[in-house]
All heavy atoms as an XYZ file, in Angstrom:
940
protein
N       5.108     -3.527     20.384
C       5.280     -3.730     18.978
C       5.010     -5.208     18.677
O       5.410     -6.081     19.427
C       6.692     -3.362     18.534
C       6.905     -3.698     17.095
S       8.534     -3.429     16.315
C       9.532     -2.577     17.422
N       4.344     -5.450     17.552
C       4.069     -6.802     17.101
C       4.900     -7.090     15.855
O       4.871     -6.329     14.893
C       2.589     -6.958     16.756
C       2.244     -8.324     16.237
C       0.784     -8.419     15.813
O       0.050     -7.439     15.868
N       0.380     -9.589     15.392
N       5.662     -8.185     15.880
C       6.437     -8.597     14.717
C       5.585     -9.530     13.886
O       5.027    -10.502     14.403
C       7.748     -9.291     15.138
C       8.623     -8.293     15.913
C       8.470     -9.860     13.930
C       9.863     -8.887     16.518
N       5.462     -9.212     12.600
C       4.666    -10.032     11.693
C       5.633    -10.746     10.761
O       6.356    -10.110      9.998
C       3.673     -9.163     10.893
C       2.743     -8.435     11.857
C       2.897    -10.015      9.899
C       1.867     -7.392     11.210
N       5.669    -12.051     10.842
C       6.562    -12.849     10.005
C       5.891    -13.171      8.669
O       4.701    -13.443      8.621
C       6.943    -14.134     10.717
C       7.538    -13.874     12.083
C       8.722    -14.744     12.366
N       9.255    -14.483     13.689
C      10.200    -13.619     13.967
N      10.735    -12.910     13.011
N      10.641    -13.442     15.184
N       6.669    -13.133      7.604
C       6.121    -13.403      6.266
C       5.412    -14.760      6.215
O       4.390    -14.902      5.569
C       7.222    -13.315      5.216
C       6.678    -13.464      3.809
C       7.695    -13.055      2.759
N       7.175    -13.262      1.440
C       6.583    -12.342      0.706
N       6.449    -11.118      1.164
N       6.144    -12.618     -0.489
N       5.935    -15.743      6.913
C       5.333    -17.081      6.909
C       3.931    -17.092      7.522
O       3.151    -18.003      7.271
C       6.230    -18.069      7.653
O       6.392    -17.674      9.010
N       3.593    -16.061      8.292
C       2.270    -16.001      8.920
C       1.247    -15.206      8.095
O       0.083    -15.142      8.461
C       2.370    -15.379     10.313
O       2.635    -13.986     10.226
N       1.691    -14.630      6.982
C       0.789    -13.789      6.190
C      -0.259    -14.626      5.471
O       0.022    -15.716      4.983
C       1.583    -12.967      5.175
C       2.625    -12.007      5.753
C       3.298    -11.226      4.638
C       2.014    -11.081      6.780
N      -1.451    -14.089      5.416
C      -2.580    -14.769      4.790
C      -2.634    -14.407      3.313
O      -2.768    -13.237      2.960
C      -3.906    -14.343      5.476
C      -5.095    -14.973      4.805
C      -3.867    -14.692      6.957
N      -2.522    -15.410      2.409
C      -2.637    -15.110      0.981
C      -4.101    -14.867      0.599
O      -4.980    -15.603      1.022
C      -2.078    -16.358      0.294
C      -2.256    -17.447      1.294
C      -2.220    -16.809      2.656
N      -4.322    -13.818     -0.176
C      -5.666    -13.469     -0.621
C      -5.623    -13.235     -2.131
O      -4.821    -12.425     -2.607
C      -6.171    -12.185      0.086
C      -7.547    -11.783     -0.412
C      -6.177    -12.371      1.597
N      -6.467    -13.946     -2.905
C      -6.488    -13.706     -4.356
C      -6.941    -12.282     -4.658
O      -7.787    -11.724     -3.970
C      -7.517    -14.709     -4.880
C      -7.716    -15.698     -3.783
C      -7.402    -14.987     -2.499
N      -6.341    -11.695     -5.695
C      -6.798    -10.385     -6.136
C      -8.255    -10.486     -6.578
O      -8.691    -11.519     -7.101
C      -5.956     -9.890     -7.307
C      -4.538     -9.547     -6.949
C      -3.967     -9.526     -5.714
C      -3.517     -9.184     -7.873
N      -2.648     -9.167     -5.804
C      -2.347     -8.954     -7.116
C      -3.484     -9.029     -9.242
C      -1.155     -8.570     -7.706
C      -2.291     -8.651     -9.818
C      -1.141     -8.418     -9.057
N      -9.000     -9.410     -6.390
C     -10.403     -9.388     -6.804
C     -10.561     -9.694     -8.285
O     -11.532    -10.325     -8.687
C     -11.029     -8.026     -6.488
C     -11.297     -7.830     -5.012
C     -11.740     -6.415     -4.657
C     -12.808     -5.847     -5.516
N     -13.299     -4.537     -5.074
N      -9.581     -9.301     -9.115
C      -9.699     -9.529    -10.559
C      -9.049    -10.847    -10.992
O      -8.992    -11.154    -12.179
C      -9.107     -8.359    -11.353
C      -7.595     -8.257    -11.235
O      -6.928     -9.101    -10.661
N      -7.046     -7.194    -11.790
N      -8.531    -11.615    -10.020
C      -7.946    -12.912    -10.327
C      -6.540    -12.853    -10.899
O      -5.977    -13.881    -11.245
N      -5.928    -11.672    -10.968
C      -4.629    -11.514    -11.613
C      -3.428    -11.848    -10.753
O      -2.307    -11.829    -11.244
N      -3.611    -12.164     -9.496
C      -2.471    -12.462     -8.637
C      -2.898    -12.703     -7.201
O      -4.071    -12.946     -6.915
N      -1.921    -12.626     -6.321
C      -2.136    -12.874     -4.891
C      -1.516    -11.732     -4.103
O      -0.443    -11.241     -4.433
C      -1.455    -14.192     -4.450
C      -2.027    -15.393     -5.195
C      -1.545    -14.399     -2.940
C      -3.401    -15.822     -4.761
N      -2.198    -11.317     -3.036
C      -1.619    -10.387     -2.076
C      -1.539    -11.116     -0.752
O      -2.269    -12.080     -0.518
C      -2.454     -9.090     -1.965
O      -1.697     -8.102     -1.279
C      -3.767     -9.298     -1.256
N      -0.636    -10.709      0.093
C      -0.495    -11.304      1.423
C      -0.827    -10.244      2.457
O      -0.086     -9.270      2.607
C       0.931    -11.830      1.624
C       1.217    -13.034      0.799
N       1.581    -12.959     -0.522
C       1.154    -14.346      1.109
C       1.755    -14.182     -0.993
N       1.499    -15.036     -0.026
N      -1.957    -10.431      3.127
C      -2.390     -9.465      4.132
C      -1.493     -9.531      5.352
O      -1.200    -10.609      5.859
C      -3.829     -9.749      4.557
C      -4.828     -9.418      3.496
C      -6.258     -9.475      4.007
O      -6.505    -10.016      5.111
O      -7.129     -8.970      3.285
N      -1.077     -8.351      5.804
C      -0.280     -8.258      7.025
C      -1.193     -7.958      8.210
O      -1.067     -8.552      9.264
C       0.788     -7.184      6.872
C       1.783     -7.528      5.775
S       2.904     -6.193      5.387
C       3.826     -6.037      6.889
N      -2.076     -6.985      8.008
C      -3.010     -6.588      9.064
C      -4.174     -5.866      8.407
O      -4.017     -5.224      7.367
C      -2.296     -5.705     10.123
C      -3.190     -5.479     11.345
C      -1.785     -4.418      9.516
C      -2.442     -4.893     12.537
N      -5.345     -5.989      9.012
C      -6.539     -5.316      8.499
C      -7.510     -5.095      9.644
O      -7.424     -5.747     10.674
C      -7.187     -6.135      7.386
C      -7.870     -7.355      7.927
C      -8.403     -8.378      6.959
N      -9.016     -7.968      5.764
C     -10.336     -8.007      5.537
N     -11.164     -8.408      6.478
N     -10.819     -7.659      4.379
N      -8.425     -4.175      9.449
C      -9.476     -3.913     10.428
C     -10.802     -3.795      9.683
O     -10.876     -3.039      8.710
C      -9.183     -2.636     11.198
N     -11.813     -4.554     10.071
C     -11.716     -5.621     11.054
C     -10.882     -6.780     10.526
O     -10.615     -6.861      9.325
C     -13.170     -6.041     11.282
C     -13.871     -5.673     10.017
C     -13.153     -4.468      9.478
N     -10.516     -7.697     11.428
C      -9.606     -8.785     11.081
C     -10.184     -9.728     10.023
O      -9.434    -10.349      9.281
C      -9.235     -9.575     12.331
N     -11.496     -9.834      9.949
C     -12.134    -10.697      8.943
C     -13.351     -9.986      8.368
O     -13.848     -9.017      8.929
C     -12.596    -12.038      9.550
O     -13.538    -11.774     10.595
C     -11.425    -12.830     10.097
N     -13.831    -10.518      7.254
C     -15.052     -9.990      6.639
C     -14.803     -8.812      5.726
O     -13.719     -8.257      5.679
N     -15.825     -8.478      4.983
C     -15.801     -7.336      4.084
C     -17.021     -6.483      4.356
O     -18.061     -7.008      4.718
C     -15.801     -7.793      2.621
C     -14.411     -8.212      2.154
O     -13.447     -7.510      2.506
O     -14.298     -9.222      1.456
N     -16.951     -5.202      4.198
C     -15.764     -4.459      3.768
C     -14.801     -4.274      4.931
O     -15.183     -4.350      6.091
C     -16.333     -3.127      3.304
C     -17.546     -2.920      4.143
C     -18.109     -4.309      4.386
N     -13.545     -4.025      4.612
C     -12.572     -3.685      5.644
C     -12.479     -2.166      5.719
O     -12.795     -1.458      4.772
C     -11.199     -4.324      5.377
C     -10.597     -4.010      4.039
C      -9.848     -2.862      3.833
C     -10.756     -4.890      2.971
C      -9.286     -2.583      2.600
C     -10.191     -4.622      1.737
C      -9.456     -3.475      1.553
N     -12.071     -1.654      6.881
C     -11.856     -0.205      7.031
C     -10.494      0.181      6.498
O     -10.348      1.224      5.880
C     -12.007      0.209      8.490
C     -13.444      0.065      8.982
C     -13.623      0.658     10.358
N     -12.756      0.065     11.344
C     -13.144     -0.766     12.299
N     -14.389     -1.123     12.398
N     -12.273     -1.247     13.170
N      -9.485     -0.674      6.760
C      -8.142     -0.453      6.236
C      -7.420     -1.786      6.182
O      -7.772     -2.719      6.883
C      -7.369      0.583      7.043
C      -7.223      0.254      8.508
C      -8.066      0.603      9.512
C      -6.161     -0.488      9.119
N      -7.613      0.126     10.710
C      -6.450     -0.547     10.499
C      -5.019     -1.100      8.643
C      -5.617     -1.206     11.409
C      -4.192     -1.762      9.536
C      -4.494     -1.796     10.908
N      -6.403     -1.844      5.320
C      -5.643     -3.078      5.139
C      -4.224     -2.737      4.701
O      -4.018     -1.861      3.870
C      -6.317     -3.938      4.076
C      -5.562     -5.208      3.756
C      -6.284     -6.017      2.725
N      -5.802     -5.639      1.393
C      -6.180     -6.244      0.282
N      -7.079     -7.203      0.302
N      -5.677     -5.865     -0.873
N      -3.251     -3.456      5.264
C      -1.859     -3.373      4.837
C      -1.497     -4.738      4.276
O      -1.754     -5.763      4.923
C      -0.909     -3.011      6.002
C       0.536     -3.004      5.534
C      -1.291     -1.660      6.602
N      -0.931     -4.755      3.062
C      -0.593     -6.028      2.425
C       0.654     -5.882      1.566
O       1.081     -4.772      1.244
C      -1.763     -6.524      1.565
O      -2.001     -5.631      0.499
N       1.222     -7.036      1.221
C       2.357     -7.096      0.297
C       1.895     -7.889     -0.913
O       1.355     -8.986     -0.773
C       3.579     -7.776      0.940
C       4.102     -6.935      2.097
C       4.669     -8.009     -0.096
C       5.244     -7.576      2.855
N       2.096     -7.324     -2.103
C       1.670     -7.986     -3.337
C       2.859     -8.266     -4.225
O       3.757     -7.432     -4.357
C       0.653     -7.140     -4.092
N       2.852     -9.430     -4.823
C       3.825     -9.797     -5.843
C       3.163     -9.555     -7.190
O       2.096    -10.106     -7.462
C       4.227    -11.265     -5.707
C       5.159    -11.758     -6.777
C       6.560    -11.165     -6.686
O       7.042    -10.845     -5.613
N       7.209    -11.011     -7.819
N       3.763     -8.715     -8.026
C       3.230     -8.441     -9.364
C       4.138     -9.159    -10.354
O       5.280     -8.760    -10.563
C       3.184     -6.922     -9.657
C       2.401     -6.190     -8.570
C       2.561     -6.674    -11.037
C       2.469     -4.670     -8.679
N       3.627    -10.248    -10.942
C       4.424    -11.073    -11.848
C       4.219    -10.740    -13.313
O       5.036    -11.126    -14.150
C       4.111    -12.555    -11.627
C       4.611    -13.040    -10.273
O       5.691    -12.586     -9.838
O       3.919    -13.868     -9.653
N       3.135    -10.043    -13.631
C       2.830     -9.727    -15.032
C       2.122     -8.387    -15.112
O       1.398     -7.996    -14.189
C       1.945    -10.813    -15.638
N       2.319     -7.692    -16.216
C       1.600     -6.441    -16.459
C       0.117     -6.741    -16.592
O      -0.276     -7.823    -17.034
C       2.111     -5.784    -17.738
O       3.469     -5.431    -17.604
N      -0.727     -5.780    -16.211
C      -2.165     -5.964    -16.345
C      -2.931     -4.994    -15.474
O      -2.341     -4.128    -14.801
N      -4.257     -5.129    -15.452
C      -5.097     -4.199    -14.695
C      -5.048     -4.470    -13.195
O      -4.837     -5.596    -12.761
C      -6.493     -4.472    -15.249
C      -6.449     -5.900    -15.684
C      -5.047     -6.123    -16.191
N      -5.243     -3.407    -12.436
C      -5.406     -3.526    -10.992
C      -6.884     -3.762    -10.700
O      -7.758     -3.362    -11.475
C      -4.964     -2.248    -10.286
C      -3.488     -2.184     -9.981
C      -2.570     -3.045    -10.542
C      -3.026     -1.230     -9.111
C      -1.225     -2.975    -10.255
C      -1.678     -1.133     -8.799
C      -0.775     -2.006     -9.369
N      -7.166     -4.377     -9.556
C      -8.536     -4.595     -9.116
C      -9.187     -3.261     -8.749
O      -8.518     -2.333     -8.294
C      -8.580     -5.511     -7.897
O      -8.030     -6.770     -8.192
N     -10.495     -3.192     -8.929
C     -11.278     -2.011     -8.565
C     -11.522     -2.023     -7.059
O     -12.024     -3.008     -6.517
C     -12.603     -2.012     -9.331
C     -13.447     -0.799     -9.021
O     -13.685     -0.449     -7.869
N     -13.908     -0.160    -10.063
N     -11.166     -0.946     -6.394
C     -11.439     -0.772     -4.971
C     -12.150      0.558     -4.759
O     -11.660      1.445     -4.057
C     -10.148     -0.861     -4.146
C      -9.751     -2.264     -3.808
C      -8.875     -2.957     -4.623
C     -10.268     -2.909     -2.697
C      -8.502     -4.254     -4.329
C      -9.914     -4.216     -2.391
C      -9.026     -4.891     -3.207
N     -13.317      0.688     -5.359
C     -14.136      1.881     -5.187
C     -14.397      2.106     -3.701
O     -14.724      1.167     -2.974
C     -15.461      1.735     -5.959
O     -15.157      1.616     -7.352
C     -16.374      2.928     -5.735
N     -14.236      3.340     -3.261
C     -14.465      3.690     -1.862
C     -13.206      3.658     -1.016
O     -13.255      3.950      0.174
N     -12.075      3.297     -1.629
C     -10.812      3.208     -0.900
C      -9.755      4.121     -1.516
O      -9.703      4.286     -2.731
C     -10.258      1.775     -0.913
C     -11.075      0.819     -0.088
C     -12.177      0.178     -0.643
C     -10.757      0.566      1.234
C     -12.934     -0.694      0.107
C     -11.511     -0.310      1.993
C     -12.606     -0.938      1.424
O     -13.375     -1.799      2.164
N      -8.914      4.674     -0.660
C      -7.710      5.373     -1.087
C      -6.586      4.346     -1.029
O      -6.498      3.577     -0.067
C      -7.420      6.528     -0.127
O      -6.165      7.092     -0.409
N      -5.738      4.335     -2.062
C      -4.655      3.359     -2.125
C      -3.298      4.060     -2.070
O      -3.083      5.043     -2.767
C      -4.735      2.549     -3.422
C      -5.990      1.730     -3.512
C      -6.083      0.951     -4.799
N      -5.081     -0.124     -4.821
C      -5.164     -1.185     -5.609
N      -6.160     -1.325     -6.460
N      -4.224     -2.105     -5.575
N      -2.407      3.544     -1.242
C      -1.017      3.984     -1.204
C      -0.178      2.759     -1.508
O      -0.446      1.676     -0.997
C      -0.638      4.551      0.161
C      -1.349      5.847      0.444
C      -0.903      6.463      1.733
C      -1.757      7.701      1.950
N      -1.338      8.479      3.060
N       0.836      2.944     -2.346
C       1.637      1.824     -2.815
C       3.113      2.217     -2.791
O       3.474      3.307     -3.248
C       1.188      1.504     -4.243
C       1.854      0.350     -4.872
S       1.026      0.086     -6.472
C       2.384     -0.593     -7.352
N       3.956      1.340     -2.235
C       5.397      1.576     -2.135
C       6.126      0.408     -2.797
O       5.834     -0.750     -2.497
C       5.848      1.683     -0.657
C       7.354      1.887     -0.560
C       5.106      2.789      0.069
N       7.071      0.707     -3.675
C       7.865     -0.327     -4.327
C       8.875     -0.892     -3.327
O       9.668     -0.145     -2.754
C       8.595      0.243     -5.549
C       9.420     -0.755     -6.360
C       8.520     -1.823     -6.999
C      10.215     -0.016     -7.448
N       8.821     -2.225     -3.124
C       9.741     -2.893     -2.202
C      10.869     -3.624     -2.913
O      11.975     -3.718     -2.394
C       8.991     -3.917     -1.333
C       7.938     -3.386     -0.384
C       7.284     -4.541      0.358
C       8.541     -2.388      0.597
N      10.558     -4.183     -4.100
C      11.552     -4.995     -4.813
C      11.241     -4.972     -6.298
O      10.088     -4.907     -6.692
C      11.479     -6.427     -4.297
C      12.572     -7.333     -4.821
C      12.515     -8.747     -4.245
N      12.447     -8.743     -2.797
C      11.603     -9.500     -2.089
N      10.783    -10.321     -2.689
N      11.595     -9.444     -0.786
N      12.266     -5.027     -7.118
C      12.092     -5.092     -8.566
C      12.596     -3.842     -9.259
O      13.021     -2.871     -8.627
N      12.542     -3.892    -10.604
C      13.068     -2.805    -11.432
C      12.066     -1.677    -11.628
O      12.392     -0.674    -12.245
C      13.504     -3.353    -12.789
N      10.864     -1.830    -11.128
C       9.898     -0.747    -11.196
C       8.707     -1.039    -12.068
O       8.626     -2.068    -12.738
N       7.768     -0.099    -12.038
C       6.524     -0.242    -12.782
C       5.964      1.119    -13.144
O       6.349      2.136    -12.576
C       5.511     -1.059    -11.990
C       5.198     -0.591    -10.563
C       4.054      0.399    -10.543
C       4.876     -1.793     -9.700
N       5.076      1.110    -14.110
C       4.379      2.317    -14.552
C       2.892      2.063    -14.346
O       2.375      1.019    -14.742
C       4.666      2.591    -16.021
C       3.913      3.793    -16.581
C       4.197      4.021    -18.062
N       5.608      4.314    -18.266
C       6.407      3.598    -19.060
N       5.959      2.551    -19.716
N       7.670      3.940    -19.208
N       2.209      3.015    -13.724
C       0.762      2.944    -13.562
C       0.122      3.938    -14.513
O       0.488      5.114    -14.524
C       0.357      3.266    -12.123
C       0.907      2.343    -11.041
C       0.449      2.808     -9.671
C       0.499      0.898    -11.278
N      -0.808      3.454    -15.296
C      -1.564      4.312    -16.208
C      -3.013      4.322    -15.733
O      -3.585      3.269    -15.453
C      -1.470      3.776    -17.634
C      -0.082      3.912    -18.207
C      -0.081      3.657    -19.718
N       1.223      3.960    -20.259
C       2.045      3.041    -20.750
N       1.683      1.780    -20.790
N       3.211      3.398    -21.223
N      -3.579      5.510    -15.698
C      -4.946      5.704    -15.226
C      -5.826      6.156    -16.381
O      -5.372      6.896    -17.248
C      -4.973      6.751    -14.105
C      -4.094      6.376    -12.939
C      -2.796      6.846    -12.857
C      -4.563      5.537    -11.951
C      -1.971      6.504    -11.805
C      -3.751      5.178    -10.890
C      -2.444      5.665    -10.815
N      -7.090      5.710    -16.370
C      -8.027      6.107    -17.423
C      -8.132      7.626    -17.488
O      -8.268      8.201    -18.560
C      -9.391      5.472    -17.194
N      -8.072      8.266    -16.326
C      -8.098      9.732    -16.258
C      -6.961     10.175    -15.352
O      -6.842      9.702    -14.231
C      -9.436     10.208    -15.701
N      -6.101     11.027    -15.855
C      -5.012     11.540    -15.033
C      -3.659     11.101    -15.523
O      -3.548     10.229    -16.384
N      -2.615     11.697    -14.950
C      -1.249     11.406    -15.401
C      -0.792     10.019    -14.945
O      -1.259      9.501    -13.936
C      -0.416     12.495    -14.723
C      -1.195     12.866    -13.511
C      -2.649     12.689    -13.883
N       0.146      9.440    -15.701
C       0.711      8.160    -15.292
C       1.720      8.402    -14.183
O       2.190      9.523    -13.981
C       1.370      7.443    -16.470
C       2.617      8.093    -16.989
C       3.227      7.293    -18.124
O       2.490      6.770    -18.983
O       4.468      7.212    -18.152
N       2.018      7.334    -13.452
C       2.985      7.426    -12.369
C       3.971      6.263    -12.490
O       3.570      5.163    -12.840
C       2.286      7.372    -11.021
C       1.264      8.487    -10.910
C       0.806      8.714     -9.524
N      -0.277      9.685     -9.569
C      -1.387      9.584     -8.888
N      -1.575      8.560     -8.089
N      -2.303     10.501     -8.986
N       5.231      6.542    -12.180
C       6.271      5.508    -12.220
C       6.836      5.302    -10.825
O       7.123      6.271    -10.127
C       7.415      5.937    -13.127
C       7.176      5.670    -14.569
C       8.353      6.116    -15.379
N       9.427      5.127    -15.293
C      10.188      4.796    -16.315
N      10.035      5.388    -17.478
N      11.125      3.900    -16.178
N       6.991      4.060    -10.458
C       7.731      3.687     -9.263
C       8.968      2.975     -9.781
O       8.872      1.868    -10.315
C       6.902      2.767     -8.361
C       5.558      3.316     -7.878
C       4.848      2.305     -7.001
C       5.722      4.621     -7.149
N      10.102      3.628     -9.686
C      11.327      3.098    -10.279
C      12.314      2.634     -9.219
O      12.943      1.594     -9.368
C      11.970      4.153    -11.183
C      13.121      3.624    -11.967
N      14.412      3.717    -11.511
C      13.173      2.976    -13.155
C      15.219      3.145    -12.391
N      14.496      2.697    -13.394
N      12.459      3.412     -8.160
C      13.440      3.105     -7.121
C      12.745      2.503     -5.904
O      11.616      2.884     -5.569
C      14.180      4.381     -6.695
C      14.987      4.983     -7.834
O      15.627      4.210     -8.576
O      14.955      6.218     -7.993
N      13.441      1.584     -5.244
C      12.912      1.000     -4.018
C      12.567      2.142     -3.059
O      13.356      3.058     -2.855
C      13.950      0.049     -3.366
C      14.370     -1.047     -4.347
C      13.422     -0.531     -2.065
C      13.259     -1.870     -4.918
N      11.347      2.091     -2.505
C      10.881      3.150     -1.602
C      10.016      4.194     -2.284
O       9.358      4.982     -1.595
N       9.992      4.217     -3.631
C       9.093      5.142     -4.332
C       7.657      4.830     -3.936
O       7.269      3.666     -3.804
C       9.232      5.022     -5.847
C      10.470      5.704     -6.390
O      11.178      6.376     -5.616
O      10.734      5.540     -7.603
N       6.850      5.883     -3.750
C       5.470      5.722     -3.321
C       4.535      6.541     -4.192
O       4.921      7.587     -4.717
C       5.314      6.184     -1.874
C       3.920      5.903     -1.326
S       3.583      6.773      0.214
C       2.902      8.281     -0.425
N       3.310      6.056     -4.332
C       2.268      6.823     -4.980
C       0.959      6.574     -4.252
O       0.812      5.592     -3.519
C       2.138      6.469     -6.479
O       1.270      7.421     -7.101
C       1.606      5.063     -6.691
N       0.022      7.484     -4.436
C      -1.313      7.361     -3.855
C      -2.314      7.594     -4.968
O      -2.118      8.458     -5.823
C      -1.501      8.399     -2.751
C      -2.847      8.314     -2.079
C      -2.972      9.263     -0.891
O      -1.999      9.987     -0.579
O      -4.052      9.282     -0.291
N      -3.411      6.805     -4.960
C      -4.432      6.979     -5.985
C      -5.771      6.449     -5.498
O      -5.849      5.694     -4.525
C      -4.015      6.319     -7.315
C      -3.673      4.859     -7.229
C      -4.603      3.884     -7.578
C      -2.417      4.453     -6.823
C      -4.290      2.542     -7.513
C      -2.089      3.112     -6.764
C      -3.016      2.148     -7.108
N      -6.813      6.871     -6.179
C      -8.180      6.472     -5.868
C      -8.384      5.025     -6.294
O      -8.107      4.659     -7.439
C      -9.136      7.396     -6.626
C     -10.597      7.151     -6.325
O     -10.967      6.069     -5.828
O     -11.398      8.062     -6.599
N      -8.878      4.193     -5.396
C      -9.107      2.786     -5.695
C     -10.148      2.554     -6.773
O     -10.228      1.461     -7.344
N     -10.955      3.554     -7.096
C     -11.960      3.427     -8.150
C     -11.381      3.720     -9.530
O     -12.005      3.403    -10.542
C     -13.131      4.376     -7.884
N     -10.197      4.323     -9.574
C      -9.593      4.693    -10.864
C      -9.207      3.435    -11.643
O      -8.549      2.540    -11.102
C      -8.360      5.554    -10.633
N      -9.626      3.366    -12.912
C      -9.202      2.263    -13.778
C      -7.692      2.377    -13.932
O      -7.183      3.370    -14.446
C      -9.900      2.344    -15.125
N      -6.953      1.367    -13.441
C      -5.494      1.424    -13.363
C      -4.878      0.248    -14.090
O      -5.202     -0.898    -13.814
C      -5.042      1.413    -11.882
O      -5.714      2.462    -11.185
C      -3.547      1.583    -11.756
N      -3.963      0.540    -14.988
C      -3.222     -0.477    -15.734
C      -1.770     -0.414    -15.267
O      -1.171      0.656    -15.223
C      -3.316     -0.192    -17.233
C      -2.827     -1.280    -18.119
C      -3.730     -2.499    -18.177
O      -4.942     -2.378    -17.941
O      -3.202     -3.586    -18.462
N      -1.204     -1.558    -14.911
C       0.173     -1.635    -14.441
C       1.046     -2.250    -15.519
O       0.728     -3.297    -16.064
C       0.229     -2.496    -13.179
S       1.891     -2.812    -12.585
N       2.174     -1.589    -15.804
C       3.155     -2.120    -16.748
C       4.469     -2.316    -16.005
O       5.043     -1.363    -15.473
C       3.370     -1.147    -17.910
C       4.421     -1.603    -18.884
C       4.778     -0.546    -19.910
O       4.086      0.497    -19.983
O       5.763     -0.751    -20.627
N       4.938     -3.556    -15.934
C       6.231     -3.836    -15.319
C       7.332     -3.339    -16.237
O       7.256     -3.515    -17.452
C       6.383     -5.335    -15.069
C       5.383     -5.926    -14.072
C       5.538     -7.438    -14.005
C       5.550     -5.305    -12.698
N       8.370     -2.707    -15.676
C       9.434     -2.125    -16.493
C      10.501     -3.144    -16.878
O      11.062     -3.066    -17.959
C      10.061     -0.930    -15.771
C       9.092      0.214    -15.462
C       9.805      1.330    -14.717
C       8.448      0.743    -16.739
N      10.795     -4.089    -15.989
C      11.812     -5.098    -16.323
C      11.711     -6.267    -15.347
O      12.606     -6.508    -14.564
C      13.212     -4.481    -16.276
C      14.283     -5.434    -16.805
O      13.947     -6.364    -17.552
O      15.454     -5.231    -16.448
N      10.594     -6.963    -15.389
C      10.413     -8.131    -14.538
C       9.521     -7.884    -13.344
O       9.038     -6.771    -13.127
N       9.275     -8.944    -12.575
C       8.360     -8.878    -11.427
C       8.774     -7.840    -10.394
O       9.951     -7.504    -10.266
C       8.438    -10.291    -10.839
C       8.909    -11.151    -11.945
C       9.820    -10.287    -12.769
N       7.777     -7.370     -9.653
C       7.984     -6.405     -8.573
C       7.179     -6.833     -7.354
O       6.189     -7.551     -7.474
C       7.522     -5.008     -8.987
S       8.526     -4.239    -10.250
N       7.605     -6.356     -6.211
C       6.872     -6.547     -4.963
C       6.561     -5.169     -4.415
O       7.419     -4.280     -4.437
C       7.706     -7.343     -3.944
O       8.078     -8.595     -4.517
C       6.937     -7.588     -2.664
N       5.314     -4.995     -3.935
C       4.954     -3.697     -3.376
C       4.211     -3.845     -2.060
O       3.635     -4.883     -1.773
C       4.138     -2.872     -4.375
C       2.800     -3.484     -4.692
O       1.898     -3.432     -3.839
O       2.633     -4.018     -5.796
N       4.277     -2.792     -1.268
C       3.554     -2.672     -0.011
C       2.352     -1.791     -0.277
O       2.468     -0.759     -0.930
C       4.454     -2.031      1.053
C       3.813     -1.754      2.410
C       3.545     -3.050      3.146
C       4.719     -0.844      3.234
N       1.185     -2.221      0.203
C      -0.056     -1.490     -0.050
C      -0.750     -1.115      1.244
O      -0.819     -1.920      2.167
C      -1.027     -2.378     -0.842
C      -0.462     -2.795     -2.160
O      -0.453     -2.022     -3.088
N       0.044     -4.017     -2.246
N      -1.279      0.088      1.280
C      -2.178      0.525      2.341
C      -3.453      0.975      1.658
O      -3.417      1.850      0.776
C      -1.584      1.682      3.152
C      -2.551      2.381      4.119
C      -3.045      1.424      5.197
C      -1.895      3.612      4.725
N      -4.563      0.365      2.024
C      -5.865      0.768      1.501
C      -6.716      1.217      2.675
O      -6.826      0.505      3.680
C      -6.549     -0.385      0.778
C      -5.845     -0.802     -0.464
S      -6.857     -1.993     -1.352
C      -5.622     -2.712     -2.394
N      -7.300      2.409      2.539
C      -8.103      2.984      3.609
C      -9.464      3.358      3.044
O      -9.560      4.043      2.022
C      -7.421      4.239      4.207
C      -8.288      4.860      5.297
C      -6.044      3.905      4.744
N     -10.508      2.903      3.729
C     -11.873      3.213      3.314
C     -12.145      4.701      3.476
O     -11.696      5.325      4.444
C     -12.864      2.417      4.169
O     -14.180      2.869      3.946
N     -12.900      5.256      2.549
C     -13.313      6.649      2.647
C     -14.201      6.891      3.847
O     -14.390      8.026      4.273
N     -14.737      5.814      4.429
C     -15.597      5.927      5.606
C     -14.810      5.889      6.901
O     -15.354      6.049      7.974
C     -16.619      4.790      5.631
C     -17.514      4.766      4.420
C     -18.379      3.528      4.429
N     -17.501      2.367      4.592
C     -17.876      1.207      5.096
N     -19.097      1.017      5.492
N     -17.029      0.210      5.200
N     -13.502      5.640      6.811
C     -12.664      5.451      7.998
C     -12.221      6.809      8.542
O     -11.759      7.659      7.806
C     -11.454      4.612      7.618
S     -10.506      4.084      9.021
N     -12.312      6.983      9.864
C     -11.847      8.200     10.503
C     -10.633      7.862     11.353
O     -10.723      7.071     12.265
C     -12.929      8.784     11.397
C     -14.129      9.315     10.627
C     -15.231      9.647     11.629
N     -16.465     10.142     11.093
C     -17.258      9.551     10.240
N     -16.921      8.413      9.709
N     -18.396     10.071      9.862
N      -9.475      8.444     11.054
C      -8.259      8.182     11.810
C      -7.337      7.232     11.077
O      -7.619      6.808      9.990
N      -6.245      6.876     11.724
C      -5.244      6.023     11.062
C      -4.627      4.996     11.993
O      -3.478      4.654     11.851
C      -4.133      6.890     10.478
S      -4.545      7.536      8.866
N      -5.341      4.493     12.967
C      -4.772      3.508     13.876
C      -5.793      2.434     14.175
O      -6.983      2.664     14.050
C      -4.380      4.177     15.201
C      -3.361      5.281     15.023
C      -3.105      6.026     16.312
O      -3.539      5.560     17.378
O      -2.475      7.070     16.236
N      -5.329      1.236     14.590
C      -6.293      0.214     15.018
C      -7.212      0.779     16.087
O      -6.787      1.591     16.911
C      -5.401     -0.902     15.560
C      -4.108     -0.716     14.826
C      -3.961      0.783     14.653
N      -8.454      0.387     16.049
C      -9.425      0.893     16.999
C     -10.213      2.076     16.467
O     -11.024      2.657     17.154
N      -9.990      2.438     15.184
C     -10.753      3.538     14.596
C     -12.228      3.218     14.608
O     -12.632      2.084     14.626
C     -10.400      3.743     13.122
C      -9.021      4.123     12.847
C      -8.179      4.837     13.633
C      -8.281      3.800     11.672
N      -6.975      4.990     13.010
C      -7.014      4.371     11.818
C      -8.577      3.120     10.511
C      -6.040      4.265     10.841
C      -7.605      3.012      9.551
C      -6.355      3.581      9.720
N     -13.007      4.251     14.517
C     -14.447      4.038     14.349
C     -14.832      4.427     12.926
O     -14.145      5.211     12.292
C     -15.223      4.881     15.348
O     -14.957      6.251     15.138
N     -15.905      3.863     12.469
C     -16.398      4.159     11.127
C     -17.556      5.113     11.246
O     -18.359      5.042     12.121
C     -16.845      2.875     10.410
C     -17.436      3.207      9.065
C     -15.681      1.954     10.248
């Protein structure tokens, strides 16, 4: 088992410039596109999510009073309680509304080209 300390996380600006995510682990370790990535994001303000066409996104609420995700097509989703999770297409136009202040979430993004779910996967 590898312990990843928060102080060692690499800050990465959101593609849309709306915030910062801290990468915990990704494959490959550098470069784009990645096959999969696990990160922690601080959401300080309501606004749009970055477009990640070609990726499936899973998101878990870690801290905060919750948020509402609205999609251009499809039902909205709420993450209200710590541990609430949702999954959505990274290409979906997604608007995030904070319910009562900043939130922190855990993200898993997996490329549609990725086969399997562990380090060492092949594309």
